Structure formats: structure tokens, C-alpha cells
Biopython code that builds the backbone (N, CA, C, O; Angstrom):
import numpy as np
from Bio.PDB.StructureBuilder import StructureBuilder

atoms = [
    (1, "MET", "N", (0.844, -1.176, 0.000)),
    (1, "MET", "CA", (0.000, 0.000, 0.000)),
    (1, "MET", "C", (0.889, 1.240, 0.000)),
    (1, "MET", "O", (1.867, 1.313, 0.744)),
    (2, "SER", "N", (0.550, 2.185, -0.818)),
    (2, "SER", "CA", (1.333, 3.395, -0.930)),
    (2, "SER", "C", (0.515, 4.588, -0.435)),
    (2, "SER", "O", (-0.671, 4.717, -0.736)),
    (3, "ILE", "N", (1.169, 5.445, 0.321)),
    (3, "ILE", "CA", (0.504, 6.643, 0.851)),
    (3, "ILE", "C", (1.014, 7.845, 0.075)),
    (3, "ILE", "O", (2.220, 8.014, -0.105)),
    (4, "ASP", "N", (0.086, 8.681, -0.384)),
    (4, "ASP", "CA", (0.488, 9.875, -1.115)),
    (4, "ASP", "C", (0.466, 11.107, -0.215)),
    (4, "ASP", "O", (0.062, 11.055, 0.946)),
    (5, "LYS", "N", (0.912, 12.207, -0.796)),
    (5, "LYS", "CA", (1.034, 13.472, -0.071)),
    (5, "LYS", "C", (-0.320, 13.953, 0.463)),
    (5, "LYS", "O", (-0.397, 14.489, 1.568)),
    (6, "GLU", "N", (-1.373, 13.763, -0.313)),
    (6, "GLU", "CA", (-2.700, 14.219, 0.109)),
    (6, "GLU", "C", (-3.214, 13.422, 1.308)),
    (6, "GLU", "O", (-3.882, 13.977, 2.181)),
    (7, "THR", "N", (-2.909, 12.133, 1.354)),
    (7, "THR", "CA", (-3.308, 11.301, 2.497)),
    (7, "THR", "C", (-2.588, 11.749, 3.753)),
    (7, "THR", "O", (-3.189, 11.823, 4.825)),
    (8, "VAL", "N", (-1.295, 12.051, 3.624)),
    (8, "VAL", "CA", (-0.528, 12.540, 4.778)),
    (8, "VAL", "C", (-1.112, 13.858, 5.264)),
    (8, "VAL", "O", (-1.254, 14.075, 6.467)),
    (9, "ARG", "N", (-1.451, 14.744, 4.319)),
    (9, "ARG", "CA", (-2.039, 16.041, 4.686)),
    (9, "ARG", "C", (-3.354, 15.828, 5.445)),
    (9, "ARG", "O", (-3.610, 16.500, 6.444)),
    (10, "LYS", "N", (-4.186, 14.895, 4.971)),
    (10, "LYS", "CA", (-5.482, 14.625, 5.610)),
    (10, "LYS", "C", (-5.294, 14.037, 7.009)),
    (10, "LYS", "O", (-5.966, 14.456, 7.951)),
    (11, "VAL", "N", (-4.387, 13.073, 7.149)),
    (11, "VAL", "CA", (-4.135, 12.450, 8.446)),
    (11, "VAL", "C", (-3.563, 13.470, 9.424)),
    (11, "VAL", "O", (-3.933, 13.484, 10.598)),
    (12, "ALA", "N", (-2.662, 14.321, 8.942)),
    (12, "ALA", "CA", (-2.088, 15.357, 9.806)),
    (12, "ALA", "C", (-3.175, 16.314, 10.284)),
    (12, "ALA", "O", (-3.178, 16.728, 11.444)),
    (13, "LYS", "N", (-4.088, 16.662, 9.397)),
    (13, "LYS", "CA", (-5.189, 17.559, 9.792)),
    (13, "LYS", "C", (-6.077, 16.880, 10.831)),
    (13, "LYS", "O", (-6.465, 17.505, 11.818)),
    (14, "LEU", "N", (-6.399, 15.614, 10.618)),
    (14, "LEU", "CA", (-7.238, 14.884, 11.577)),
    (14, "LEU", "C", (-6.552, 14.758, 12.932)),
    (14, "LEU", "O", (-7.211, 14.798, 13.971)),
    (15, "ALA", "N", (-5.229, 14.607, 12.921)),
    (15, "ALA", "CA", (-4.466, 14.483, 14.164)),
    (15, "ALA", "C", (-4.097, 15.850, 14.734)),
    (15, "ALA", "O", (-3.454, 15.949, 15.779)),
    (16, "ARG", "N", (-4.516, 16.898, 14.031)),
    (16, "ARG", "CA", (-4.216, 18.276, 14.444)),
    (16, "ARG", "C", (-2.707, 18.508, 14.577)),
    (16, "ARG", "O", (-2.224, 19.100, 15.543)),
    (17, "LEU", "N", (-1.986, 18.014, 13.562)),
    (17, "LEU", "CA", (-0.537, 18.207, 13.515)),
    (17, "LEU", "C", (-0.203, 19.218, 12.425)),
    (17, "LEU", "O", (-0.743, 19.145, 11.321)),
    (18, "ALA", "N", (0.662, 20.136, 12.726)),
    (18, "ALA", "CA", (1.125, 21.101, 11.730)),
    (18, "ALA", "C", (2.329, 20.507, 11.016)),
    (18, "ALA", "O", (3.421, 20.444, 11.580)),
    (19, "VAL", "N", (2.133, 20.078, 9.792)),
    (19, "VAL", "CA", (3.212, 19.482, 9.011)),
    (19, "VAL", "C", (3.527, 20.442, 7.864)),
    (19, "VAL", "O", (2.657, 20.724, 7.040)),
    (20, "PRO", "N", (4.759, 20.945, 7.803)),
    (20, "PRO", "CA", (5.129, 21.853, 6.710)),
    (20, "PRO", "C", (5.017, 21.160, 5.351)),
    (20, "PRO", "O", (5.191, 19.946, 5.245)),
    (21, "GLU", "N", (4.731, 21.931, 4.335)),
    (21, "GLU", "CA", (4.540, 21.392, 2.986)),
    (21, "GLU", "C", (5.744, 20.579, 2.513)),
    (21, "GLU", "O", (5.574, 19.545, 1.868)),
    (22, "GLU", "N", (6.953, 21.032, 2.825)),
    (22, "GLU", "CA", (8.154, 20.319, 2.359)),
    (22, "GLU", "C", (8.373, 18.983, 3.070)),
    (22, "GLU", "O", (9.183, 18.178, 2.610)),
    (23, "ARG", "N", (7.677, 18.727, 4.172)),
    (23, "ARG", "CA", (7.816, 17.463, 4.907)),
    (23, "ARG", "C", (6.775, 16.430, 4.475)),
    (23, "ARG", "O", (6.882, 15.262, 4.848)),
    (24, "LEU", "N", (5.765, 16.842, 3.691)),
    (24, "LEU", "CA", (4.689, 15.913, 3.322)),
    (24, "LEU", "C", (5.190, 14.752, 2.473)),
    (24, "LEU", "O", (4.847, 13.599, 2.733)),
    (25, "GLU", "N", (5.998, 15.050, 1.461)),
    (25, "GLU", "CA", (6.482, 13.994, 0.571)),
    (25, "GLU", "C", (7.397, 13.000, 1.302)),
    (25, "GLU", "O", (7.191, 11.794, 1.172)),
    (26, "PRO", "N", (8.411, 13.467, 2.074)),
    (26, "PRO", "CA", (9.234, 12.508, 2.819)),
    (26, "PRO", "C", (8.436, 11.707, 3.842)),
    (26, "PRO", "O", (8.705, 10.525, 4.055)),
    (27, "LEU", "N", (7.460, 12.345, 4.471)),
    (27, "LEU", "CA", (6.627, 11.642, 5.444)),
    (27, "LEU", "C", (5.780, 10.567, 4.768)),
    (27, "LEU", "O", (5.574, 9.488, 5.324)),
    (28, "ALA", "N", (5.290, 10.869, 3.563)),
    (28, "ALA", "CA", (4.518, 9.882, 2.803)),
    (28, "ALA", "C", (5.390, 8.668, 2.485)),
    (28, "ALA", "O", (4.927, 7.531, 2.565)),
    (29, "ALA", "N", (6.645, 8.909, 2.127)),
    (29, "ALA", "CA", (7.559, 7.794, 1.825)),
    (29, "ALA", "C", (7.832, 6.961, 3.078)),
    (29, "ALA", "O", (7.856, 5.732, 3.013)),
    (30, "GLU", "N", (8.039, 7.626, 4.217)),
    (30, "GLU", "CA", (8.276, 6.903, 5.473)),
    (30, "GLU", "C", (7.075, 6.046, 5.862)),
    (30, "GLU", "O", (7.227, 4.884, 6.239)),
    (31, "LEU", "N", (5.890, 6.626, 5.768)),
    (31, "LEU", "CA", (4.684, 5.879, 6.145)),
    (31, "LEU", "C", (4.429, 4.723, 5.179)),
    (31, "LEU", "O", (3.978, 3.657, 5.598)),
    (32, "SER", "N", (4.711, 4.923, 3.903)),
    (32, "SER", "CA", (4.566, 3.825, 2.938)),
    (32, "SER", "C", (5.522, 2.688, 3.263)),
    (32, "SER", "O", (5.168, 1.516, 3.141)),
    (33, "GLY", "N", (6.737, 3.040, 3.678)),
    (33, "GLY", "CA", (7.697, 2.015, 4.081)),
    (33, "GLY", "C", (7.228, 1.230, 5.290)),
    (33, "GLY", "O", (7.383, 0.011, 5.346)),
    (34, "ILE", "N", (6.653, 1.930, 6.258)),
    (34, "ILE", "CA", (6.131, 1.256, 7.457)),
    (34, "ILE", "C", (5.006, 0.307, 7.078)),
    (34, "ILE", "O", (4.957, -0.826, 7.556)),
    (35, "LEU", "N", (4.097, 0.768, 6.218)),
    (35, "LEU", "CA", (3.000, -0.107, 5.784)),
    (35, "LEU", "C", (3.519, -1.292, 4.979)),
    (35, "LEU", "O", (2.927, -2.371, 5.015)),
    (36, "GLY", "N", (4.618, -1.104, 4.254)),
    (36, "GLY", "CA", (5.235, -2.225, 3.531)),
    (36, "GLY", "C", (5.723, -3.303, 4.485)),
    (36, "GLY", "O", (5.539, -4.493, 4.230)),
    (37, "TRP", "N", (6.349, -2.885, 5.589)),
    (37, "TRP", "CA", (6.799, -3.850, 6.606)),
    (37, "TRP", "C", (5.605, -4.573, 7.214)),
    (37, "TRP", "O", (5.671, -5.779, 7.454)),
    (38, "ILE", "N", (4.519, -3.858, 7.464)),
    (38, "ILE", "CA", (3.320, -4.489, 8.036)),
    (38, "ILE", "C", (2.754, -5.516, 7.064)),
    (38, "ILE", "O", (2.320, -6.590, 7.480)),
    (39, "GLU", "N", (2.755, -5.193, 5.770)),
    (39, "GLU", "CA", (2.277, -6.155, 4.775)),
    (39, "GLU", "C", (3.164, -7.402, 4.756)),
    (39, "GLU", "O", (2.668, -8.517, 4.593)),
    (40, "GLN", "N", (4.475, -7.212, 4.923)),
    (40, "GLN", "CA", (5.379, -8.371, 4.995)),
    (40, "GLN", "C", (5.055, -9.227, 6.210)),
    (40, "GLN", "O", (5.046, -10.455, 6.118)),
    (41, "LEU", "N", (4.789, -8.594, 7.348)),
    (41, "LEU", "CA", (4.455, -9.349, 8.552)),
    (41, "LEU", "C", (3.157, -10.124, 8.379)),
    (41, "LEU", "O", (3.024, -11.226, 8.912)),
    (42, "ASN", "N", (2.207, -9.574, 7.651)),
    (42, "ASN", "CA", (0.942, -10.266, 7.413)),
    (42, "ASN", "C", (1.129, -11.512, 6.567)),
    (42, "ASN", "O", (0.278, -12.401, 6.600)),
    (43, "GLU", "N", (2.221, -11.606, 5.804)),
    (43, "GLU", "CA", (2.490, -12.768, 4.964)),
    (43, "GLU", "C", (3.103, -13.931, 5.741)),
    (43, "GLU", "O", (3.139, -15.054, 5.239)),
    (44, "VAL", "N", (3.583, -13.681, 6.948)),
    (44, "VAL", "CA", (4.238, -14.718, 7.737)),
    (44, "VAL", "C", (3.191, -15.731, 8.212)),
    (44, "VAL", "O", (2.139, -15.360, 8.734)),
    (45, "ASP", "N", (3.502, -17.020, 8.018)),
    (45, "ASP", "CA", (2.599, -18.085, 8.455)),
    (45, "ASP", "C", (2.830, -18.352, 9.942)),
    (45, "ASP", "O", (3.888, -18.846, 10.331)),
    (46, "VAL", "N", (1.850, -18.028, 10.761)),
    (46, "VAL", "CA", (1.971, -18.243, 12.202)),
    (46, "VAL", "C", (0.986, -19.309, 12.684)),
    (46, "VAL", "O", (0.699, -19.411, 13.877)),
    (47, "GLU", "N", (0.487, -20.079, 11.763)),
    (47, "GLU", "CA", (-0.451, -21.136, 12.112)),
    (47, "GLU", "C", (0.225, -22.157, 13.024)),
    (47, "GLU", "O", (1.275, -22.698, 12.675)),
    (48, "GLY", "N", (-0.358, -22.419, 14.170)),
    (48, "GLY", "CA", (0.170, -23.397, 15.107)),
    (48, "GLY", "C", (1.277, -22.871, 16.009)),
    (48, "GLY", "O", (1.808, -23.618, 16.831)),
    (49, "VAL", "N", (1.632, -21.606, 15.870)),
    (49, "VAL", "CA", (2.667, -21.026, 16.724)),
    (49, "VAL", "C", (2.002, -20.455, 17.961)),
    (49, "VAL", "O", (1.134, -19.586, 17.872)),
    (50, "GLU", "N", (2.418, -20.953, 19.112)),
    (50, "GLU", "CA", (1.830, -20.494, 20.365)),
    (50, "GLU", "C", (2.446, -19.161, 20.779)),
    (50, "GLU", "O", (3.653, -18.954, 20.653)),
    (51, "ALA", "N", (1.611, -18.278, 21.267)),
    (51, "ALA", "CA", (2.095, -16.975, 21.700)),
    (51, "ALA", "C", (3.068, -17.142, 22.864)),
    (51, "ALA", "O", (2.862, -17.969, 23.752)),
    (52, "MET", "N", (4.134, -16.339, 22.840)),
    (52, "MET", "CA", (5.123, -16.428, 23.904)),
    (52, "MET", "C", (4.663, -15.685, 25.154)),
    (52, "MET", "O", (4.984, -16.084, 26.273)),
    (53, "THR", "N", (3.922, -14.620, 24.963)),
    (53, "THR", "CA", (3.443, -13.840, 26.088)),
    (53, "THR", "C", (2.131, -13.183, 25.696)),
    (53, "THR", "O", (1.810, -13.066, 24.513)),
    (54, "SER", "N", (1.386, -12.762, 26.685)),
    (54, "SER", "CA", (0.099, -12.143, 26.424)),
    (54, "SER", "C", (-0.215, -11.136, 27.512)),
    (54, "SER", "O", (0.188, -11.300, 28.664)),
    (55, "THR", "N", (-0.936, -10.099, 27.139)),
    (55, "THR", "CA", (-1.369, -9.124, 28.139)),
    (55, "THR", "C", (-2.772, -9.429, 28.641)),
    (55, "THR", "O", (-3.294, -8.733, 29.511)),
    (56, "VAL", "N", (-3.369, -10.455, 28.097)),
    (56, "VAL", "CA", (-4.709, -10.852, 28.516)),
    (56, "VAL", "C", (-4.596, -11.899, 29.625)),
    (56, "VAL", "O", (-3.713, -12.756, 29.590)),
    (57, "ASP", "N", (-5.466, -11.827, 30.576)),
    (57, "ASP", "CA", (-5.494, -12.767, 31.702)),
    (57, "ASP", "C", (-4.220, -12.720, 32.545)),
    (57, "ASP", "O", (-3.781, -13.749, 33.061)),
    (58, "VAL", "N", (-3.637, -11.562, 32.685)),
    (58, "VAL", "CA", (-2.474, -11.385, 33.543)),
    (58, "VAL", "C", (-2.953, -10.745, 34.836)),
    (58, "VAL", "O", (-3.563, -9.676, 34.821)),
    (59, "THR", "N", (-2.675, -11.397, 35.944)),
    (59, "THR", "CA", (-3.074, -10.859, 37.237)),
    (59, "THR", "C", (-1.850, -10.241, 37.899)),
    (59, "THR", "O", (-0.845, -10.907, 38.148)),
    (60, "LEU", "N", (-1.968, -8.950, 38.174)),
    (60, "LEU", "CA", (-0.861, -8.256, 38.814)),
    (60, "LEU", "C", (-1.041, -8.269, 40.322)),
    (60, "LEU", "O", (-2.172, -8.266, 40.809)),
    (61, "PRO", "N", (0.050, -8.282, 41.065)),
    (61, "PRO", "CA", (-0.079, -8.252, 42.524)),
    (61, "PRO", "C", (-0.684, -6.919, 42.963)),
    (61, "PRO", "O", (-0.308, -5.862, 42.455)),
    (62, "MET", "N", (-1.592, -6.973, 43.880)),
    (62, "MET", "CA", (-2.270, -5.780, 44.374)),
    (62, "MET", "C", (-1.851, -5.534, 45.824)),
    (62, "MET", "O", (-1.560, -6.474, 46.563)),
    (63, "ARG", "N", (-1.825, -4.290, 46.211)),
    (63, "ARG", "CA", (-1.560, -3.946, 47.598)),
    (63, "ARG", "C", (-2.776, -3.214, 48.133)),
    (63, "ARG", "O", (-3.563, -2.658, 47.367)),
    (64, "GLU", "N", (-2.923, -3.217, 49.407)),
    (64, "GLU", "CA", (-4.033, -2.524, 50.025)),
    (64, "GLU", "C", (-3.791, -1.018, 49.937)),
    (64, "GLU", "O", (-2.690, -0.546, 50.223)),
    (65, "ASP", "N", (-4.796, -0.280, 49.549)),
    (65, "ASP", "CA", (-4.696, 1.165, 49.455)),
    (65, "ASP", "C", (-4.953, 1.744, 50.834)),
    (65, "ASP", "O", (-6.088, 1.750, 51.312)),
    (66, "ASN", "N", (-3.896, 2.232, 51.473)),
    (66, "ASN", "CA", (-4.000, 2.649, 52.854)),
    (66, "ASN", "C", (-3.232, 3.943, 53.056)),
    (66, "ASN", "O", (-2.027, 3.985, 52.809)),
    (67, "LEU", "N", (-3.909, 5.013, 53.505)),
    (67, "LEU", "CA", (-3.251, 6.288, 53.734)),
    (67, "LEU", "C", (-2.237, 6.213, 54.870)),
    (67, "LEU", "O", (-1.265, 6.967, 54.882)),
    (68, "ALA", "N", (-2.452, 5.326, 55.806)),
    (68, "ALA", "CA", (-1.536, 5.217, 56.941)),
    (68, "ALA", "C", (-0.147, 4.778, 56.489)),
    (68, "ALA", "O", (0.850, 5.126, 57.122)),
    (69, "THR", "N", (-0.074, 4.003, 55.382)),
    (69, "THR", "CA", (1.223, 3.549, 54.894)),
    (69, "THR", "C", (1.804, 4.500, 53.864)),
    (69, "THR", "O", (2.951, 4.333, 53.448)),
    (70, "ASP", "N", (1.028, 5.500, 53.443)),
    (70, "ASP", "CA", (1.516, 6.486, 52.488)),
    (70, "ASP", "C", (2.577, 7.338, 53.171)),
    (70, "ASP", "O", (2.399, 7.751, 54.318)),
    (71, "TYR", "N", (3.680, 7.604, 52.475)),
    (71, "TYR", "CA", (4.775, 8.333, 53.116)),
    (71, "TYR", "C", (4.391, 9.757, 53.499)),
    (71, "TYR", "O", (5.035, 10.359, 54.359)),
    (72, "THR", "N", (3.345, 10.308, 52.869)),
    (72, "THR", "CA", (2.956, 11.680, 53.195)),
    (72, "THR", "C", (1.829, 11.731, 54.211)),
    (72, "THR", "O", (1.601, 12.770, 54.830)),
    (73, "GLY", "N", (1.129, 10.636, 54.390)),
    (73, "GLY", "CA", (-0.015, 10.641, 55.280)),
    (73, "GLY", "C", (-1.184, 11.429, 54.703)),
    (73, "GLY", "O", (-2.132, 11.751, 55.420)),
    (74, "GLY", "N", (-1.119, 11.743, 53.403)),
    (74, "GLY", "CA", (-2.211, 12.460, 52.764)),
    (74, "GLY", "C", (-2.253, 13.936, 53.113)),
    (74, "GLY", "O", (-3.296, 14.567, 52.940)),
    (75, "LYS", "N", (-1.171, 14.506, 53.592)),
    (75, "LYS", "CA", (-1.173, 15.891, 54.042)),
    (75, "LYS", "C", (-0.269, 16.781, 53.185)),
    (75, "LYS", "O", (0.364, 17.697, 53.710)),
    (76, "ARG", "N", (-0.201, 16.528, 51.886)),
    (76, "ARG", "CA", (0.680, 17.310, 51.018)),
    (76, "ARG", "C", (-0.092, 18.165, 50.030)),
    (76, "ARG", "O", (0.507, 18.679, 49.084)),
    (77, "ALA", "N", (-1.390, 18.339, 50.206)),
    (77, "ALA", "CA", (-2.199, 19.072, 49.247)),
    (77, "ALA", "C", (-1.674, 20.483, 49.039)),
    (77, "ALA", "O", (-1.604, 20.946, 47.901)),
    (78, "ARG", "N", (-1.309, 21.171, 50.097)),
    (78, "ARG", "CA", (-0.811, 22.542, 49.988)),
    (78, "ARG", "C", (0.487, 22.575, 49.171)),
    (78, "ARG", "O", (0.670, 23.466, 48.342)),
    (79, "ASP", "N", (1.382, 21.617, 49.399)),
    (79, "ASP", "CA", (2.641, 21.566, 48.649)),
    (79, "ASP", "C", (2.393, 21.265, 47.173)),
    (79, "ASP", "O", (3.073, 21.808, 46.302)),
    (80, "ILE", "N", (1.427, 20.408, 46.897)),
    (80, "ILE", "CA", (1.167, 19.997, 45.520)),
    (80, "ILE", "C", (0.664, 21.168, 44.685)),
    (80, "ILE", "O", (1.090, 21.329, 43.542)),
    (81, "VAL", "N", (-0.222, 21.980, 45.222)),
    (81, "VAL", "CA", (-0.792, 23.094, 44.456)),
    (81, "VAL", "C", (-0.033, 24.398, 44.646)),
    (81, "VAL", "O", (-0.487, 25.440, 44.174)),
    (82, "ALA", "N", (1.095, 24.370, 45.315)),
    (82, "ALA", "CA", (1.836, 25.600, 45.634)),
    (82, "ALA", "C", (2.217, 26.397, 44.394)),
    (82, "ALA", "O", (2.182, 27.627, 44.438)),
    (83, "ASN", "N", (2.576, 25.753, 43.298)),
    (83, "ASN", "CA", (3.008, 26.459, 42.096)),
    (83, "ASN", "C", (1.909, 26.632, 41.055)),
    (83, "ASN", "O", (2.168, 27.136, 39.962)),
    (84, "ALA", "N", (0.701, 26.226, 41.379)),
    (84, "ALA", "CA", (-0.409, 26.361, 40.429)),
    (84, "ALA", "C", (-0.785, 27.830, 40.281)),
    (84, "ALA", "O", (-0.742, 28.578, 41.258)),
    (85, "PRO", "N", (-1.155, 28.256, 39.070)),
    (85, "PRO", "CA", (-1.514, 29.652, 38.881)),
    (85, "PRO", "C", (-2.779, 30.051, 39.640)),
    (85, "PRO", "O", (-2.913, 31.198, 40.066)),
    (86, "LYS", "N", (-3.708, 29.105, 39.809)),
    (86, "LYS", "CA", (-4.954, 29.424, 40.506)),
    (86, "LYS", "C", (-5.437, 28.193, 41.274)),
    (86, "LYS", "O", (-5.543, 27.106, 40.707)),
    (87, "THR", "N", (-5.724, 28.366, 42.550)),
    (87, "THR", "CA", (-6.217, 27.258, 43.380)),
    (87, "THR", "C", (-7.376, 27.730, 44.236)),
    (87, "THR", "O", (-7.608, 28.926, 44.413)),
    (88, "GLU", "N", (-8.100, 26.739, 44.764)),
    (88, "GLU", "CA", (-9.195, 27.027, 45.686)),
    (88, "GLU", "C", (-9.360, 25.816, 46.605)),
    (88, "GLU", "O", (-9.629, 24.711, 46.134)),
    (89, "ASP", "N", (-9.200, 26.018, 47.900)),
    (89, "ASP", "CA", (-9.321, 24.937, 48.889)),
    (89, "ASP", "C", (-8.447, 23.737, 48.535)),
    (89, "ASP", "O", (-8.916, 22.601, 48.594)),
    (90, "HIS", "N", (-7.184, 23.967, 48.169)),
    (90, "HIS", "CA", (-6.213, 22.919, 47.826)),
    (90, "HIS", "C", (-6.583, 22.144, 46.567)),
    (90, "HIS", "O", (-6.161, 20.999, 46.404)),
    (91, "PHE", "N", (-7.374, 22.755, 45.665)),
    (91, "PHE", "CA", (-7.705, 22.147, 44.381)),
    (91, "PHE", "C", (-7.197, 23.057, 43.272)),
    (91, "PHE", "O", (-7.112, 24.271, 43.452)),
    (92, "PHE", "N", (-6.861, 22.477, 42.131)),
    (92, "PHE", "CA", (-6.495, 23.265, 40.966)),
    (92, "PHE", "C", (-7.751, 23.894, 40.390)),
    (92, "PHE", "O", (-8.783, 23.227, 40.324)),
    (93, "VAL", "N", (-7.703, 25.148, 39.973)),
    (93, "VAL", "CA", (-8.806, 25.808, 39.294)),
    (93, "VAL", "C", (-8.428, 25.900, 37.825)),
    (93, "VAL", "O", (-7.404, 26.487, 37.477)),
    (94, "VAL", "N", (-9.265, 25.312, 36.957)),
    (94, "VAL", "CA", (-8.992, 25.291, 35.528)),
    (94, "VAL", "C", (-10.182, 25.848, 34.768)),
    (94, "VAL", "O", (-11.297, 25.847, 35.292)),
    (95, "PRO", "N", (-9.975, 26.326, 33.544)),
    (95, "PRO", "CA", (-11.094, 26.842, 32.758)),
    (95, "PRO", "C", (-12.104, 25.755, 32.428)),
    (95, "PRO", "O", (-11.745, 24.587, 32.274)),
    (96, "LYS", "N", (-13.344, 26.136, 32.324)),
    (96, "LYS", "CA", (-14.408, 25.206, 31.969)),
    (96, "LYS", "C", (-14.231, 24.788, 30.511)),
    (96, "LYS", "O", (-14.048, 25.641, 29.643)),
    (97, "VAL", "N", (-14.283, 23.492, 30.234)),
    (97, "VAL", "CA", (-14.095, 23.012, 28.861)),
    (97, "VAL", "C", (-15.349, 22.353, 28.307)),
    (97, "VAL", "O", (-15.432, 22.143, 27.097)),
    (98, "VAL", "N", (-16.304, 22.026, 29.122)),
    (98, "VAL", "CA", (-17.541, 21.402, 28.660)),
    (98, "VAL", "C", (-18.696, 22.288, 29.086)),
    (98, "VAL", "O", (-18.787, 22.697, 30.243)),
    (99, "GLU", "N", (-19.576, 22.581, 28.142)),
    (99, "GLU", "CA", (-20.707, 23.439, 28.483)),
    (99, "GLU", "C", (-21.918, 22.619, 28.824)),
    (99, "GLU", "O", (-22.972, 23.173, 29.138)),
]
sb = StructureBuilder()
sb.init_structure("model")
sb.init_model(0)
sb.init_chain("A")
sb.init_seg("    ")
for serial, (resi, resn, name, xyz) in enumerate(atoms, 1):
    if name == "N":
        sb.init_residue(resn, " ", resi, " ")
    sb.init_atom(name, np.array(xyz, "f"), 0.0, 1.0, " ", f" {name:<3s}", serial, name[0])
structure = sb.get_structure()
């Protein structure tokens, strides 16, 4: 599969990336090369090959969530927001983004 300059321009716009005009052609070539490698990988016969590792059904060790064992004791709110431009009652104040 080959990617052209217009496809790169469209993908960059969708991803909200500013890509200079002179970088579109080299980027198209790079992405086409990556897709070429993916097509090669799709040709590999993996029938009967057992997966070596998986991220599914992995149980990680859990610890109890306990403030008493926290090194701060939960009393660092003032320090955490100390450099924030605007705070209120130890919370960050940010502009509203959803109406």
C-alpha cells in the first residue's frame, strides 16, 4: 500500500498536527515504508505457533490502598498546588471546557 502526499495532509489535519509542505512527501515515503513492513508481517505463516506472552489474563499483585502507609499521610495538598496559577481549597482551578 502506498501513501500519497494528500493522504498525509489529511491524516495530519485529523491528528491536528502542523506538518510543513516540504515534509509531506518525505513523510509519505516513510509511512509507505512502514506499511510495507506491516504487509510483509501479514504474509508470515503463524499457524500453530503459540504466543510467547500475552497481556490478557495477567493478574498483577495488588496492595491494600491505605493512607496510613503512604509516606505523606495524605497531608501534602498545599505543597502539591503551591506552584499552580490558581487554586481554591487545595484544588487546581482550571477553565471550563464542557458546556
